[in-house]
N, C-alpha and C positions, 0 to 999 in steps of 0.2 A: 505494499498499499503507500502510494505516495505521501512524502511528511507535508502537510500544509504550512508554508514557512510565508513571511512577507511577500518574498521575490518570488514564490508560485503564483502567485495570482496574475496573468496577465490577459490580454485582451479576448482571449479566447475563453477565458472564464466569466465573462460578466452576464454575457446573454443566460445563462444556467442560472445565476444568481437572480439576475433581474427577473426570470420567469418565476423563481420561485417566491421573490419577493411579491409579486403580481397575485400568484395565485394566494399567499397568504393573507392578501385584504383582502381576495375576493371570497375567501372564506370566513372572513371577520365578518365581513359585509353582509355576507348574507344571514350567519348566524343571529347578526345585531337586528336585522330586519324582520326573521321569524320573531325575534324577542317583541319588536316594536309590533309585529301585526297581531300575535297572541294578545299584547297588552290593549291595544285598539278592539280587539275584539271583547275581551274581558270587561271593558269600560261599556261595552254596548250593551253587555247582556247584564252587566248591575243596573246603566239605566232602562234598560228595559223591563228590569223588574221593580224598579224604583218608583216607575211613573205610572204603574197601571195600580187601579183600586180594586181589580177583581182576582186579584192573584186566590191560589187555590186557598192557604189558610186566613183570607182575609176574613174581618166579621162583617156580620149585614150593615147595608149601609141604604139609603137614599139620597138621589139627584134629580133635580130641575133644571133644565136647560132651557133658556129664552134663545130663540135663532132668529134673522134675518136672514133670506135669501134673495140674490140676486141676480137680475136676466144678465144673456151674454153680453148686453152692453153696458152692463156695470149698475144699471137701474134697481132701485129697491121691487122686488117682484110679492113677497111673501113675508110674514111674520107667523109665529107658531112656538109650540113648547113639545119639551120632549120630559117624559118624568120616566123614572127609572126607581125600583125598589130591588134588593140583589142580596141573595144570603146562600148563595153557593154558583159554582159553575153550571150546575144544571137547574139552579130554583132563582129564577128570578121575571120580573114582570116589569111590561114600560107600556106607557098611554102617549100617544101621540095626539096635538090638536092643531092642525092648519088648515087652510083651506084647499089644500089640493089633497091633503093626507087625514085621516080623523081614525082612530079605533085604538084596540087595545091588545099585545101580545104576552103569551103566559107559557113558558116552559116549566115543565116539573116534571117530575120521578114519570109518569105516566105519557109524557110528548110532550108536543109543540101545540098550544092554540089559540085562535085568532079570531077576532070579531068577524061576525058572517059576514057577507059580502063585500067584501074588502080583501085587494090584494097583499104580495109580500111587501114590507116597507122598503118605500123608495132608497135605492142605494146611497143617494145623497144624505137623507136622512140618518139612515144606519151610520155612515162615515161620521157624524158629526158626533152621536155619539158614541163610537167607538175610539174616538179622536180625544174625547175626556176619560175614558174610561181605560182603553188598552191603547195608544197610542203608537207604537211600537214593536210591535210581534218579533220576539227573536228567536232563533232554533238555537240549542244549544249547543248542536256541533255545528261548526260555520262550513267544514266542507272544505271546498275550492276557493271558497270566495275571498276576496282580496281585499286590502282594507287601506286606506291612506289619508293621511291626516293633511288638512290644510287650515288656516284661520280667515276669517273675516267678520264685516261688521254685522249683529244680529240686533238689532232693538239698542244701538249706541252701544251694544257689550264687545268685545272682540271675541268670539265664540271661537271653540274647537271644534270644526266640522270635518267628521268621517266620511268618506266615501267610500260606497261597497261596489263591488265590482265582481261578475264571474264570467271569463270568457267562454263558459260550457255549457252557459244558461243564455237560450236567444231572448233576452228580455231588459230592461233598464230595470236599475238599480238606485234606491234613492242615497243621499246624502243627510245626515243626522248632525245637527249642529247644536253640542252641548256647553254647558255654564261652563270655565276652567276649571272653577276650584270644585264643582259640585257634580251628582250624577242626575241632572237637572237639564230637562230639553227645552230648547228654545226655538228649533224650526227644522222643517222637514223638507228638503229640496229635492224634484224627478231628476234624473241625471242629464237631461238637458236644462235644467233651471228654470221650466219653462212656467212648471206647477210649484207653489209653496204654501205651505201651513207653518202659520207663526202660531210660539204659547206664549202666553203673556199672564204676569199677574200670577206667580208661582206663589202656591202656599204649602202647609205640611200638612196633612192629611193622615192622622195614626201614621206617621213615620213615614207617609208617600208624598211625592215632591208632585202637585198634580196643579196644572194649570186652571185659572178659573174664565180663563179668556181665550179663545179660540177664532182664527179669521185663515179663508184659504182663499188663494190666487191663482190665476191663469194669466200670465204675463203681470201686467200692472190691473187687470180688472177684478174686483172682488167679487167672488162668486156668493162665500157667506162668511156671517160672524156669529157667533153664539157666546152666551155667558152662562156660566154654571153658579146660577142666584142662590141654590142652597145645596148644600153638602152636608150630612150628617149621619152619627149613627143611628141606628133602630134596632128596635126590637120585635122581628115579625111578628102581627095578629094572627088568630087563627083565621083561616081561610085566605089569607094574604094573595097565597101562589095557586089558589084554587080558582079554577075557569068561571067564568059568569054563563047564564041561561043564555046569551047571545053571542056566545062563543063556540066556534067547531073546531076539531080536531084537525089537524094538517100534516105533524107526523106520526110515525112509531120509534125515534130515532131512540129513546131511552127506553124502550122495553125489549126486555131480553124472553125469545121464546126456549120453551126446553123442552126436551123431547129425552124419552128415557129407552134405550135400547132394552130391548126382551132376549 
C-alpha cells in the first residue's frame, strides 16, 4: 500500500477527492432534507389535530354559524345559519336555514336521516361547516407526498406556508399557512393560488385552536364569509339525535348485518 505523504497528492488525485467531497455533501443534504420533510409532515399532522373539534376523544359541543354567500361577481346573494350538535363521529345533528336550502340531518348508530323532500346538503354549505369543524384532514402516513416550506404575509403576519405535492397523483395539492410559533391555521391556498380560505379570530376551545371567522375567495372575488357566533360545551338531552317524524332514512352506513354460519 502506498504511504500517503504531503508529496503523494498530485493533480491526478484531486478529482477523486473532489468526487468524494461532493458525494459526502450530497448525502448530508439528502439526510437534512429528509429530516426537514419529516418535521414539516409532523407539524401539519399536529396542526390538523389541533384545529379540529370533532376528534375521536372530543366531548359534546354545539356550534352555530352565520354565513353570507356571494354570486360569481362578488355581490351578496343569500344569508343563512348552520347549527350543529355533536357527540361523536357517528352521533351528530345539524340544521340549515337559508333561502336555497332548509332542513335537518341526523346521523346515529342506525344510519343517516334527512328532512323528507329535500336533497343532500349543498357542497358549499357543507364545506362551510367542515371549515369550522375539521379544516385540514391529514393522513397519518404521508406516503410519497413532498413538503416545501416558504414564507408569505397572511393577515399582516409572516406565516409559515407548507406546500404539498405528489408527482405520482394527478391532482392538485394545497398549501397550508400556519402561525410561526403555534400549530394554528391561518390560510389554505390551492396549488394554482387561484382559491384561498382565510381563518381569522383564532380562539382556544378546550385546547383546540379554532377560527371564529372564515372567508373563501376565488381570485379576488369573495364567495362566502362566515362566523361561529356560538361554540360551547353541551350535555346532550334525551332524544337530541333521534330523527323526528318528518325525516326519512337515507343510508344504512352504520348498520352491521350479522349472519350465522351453520
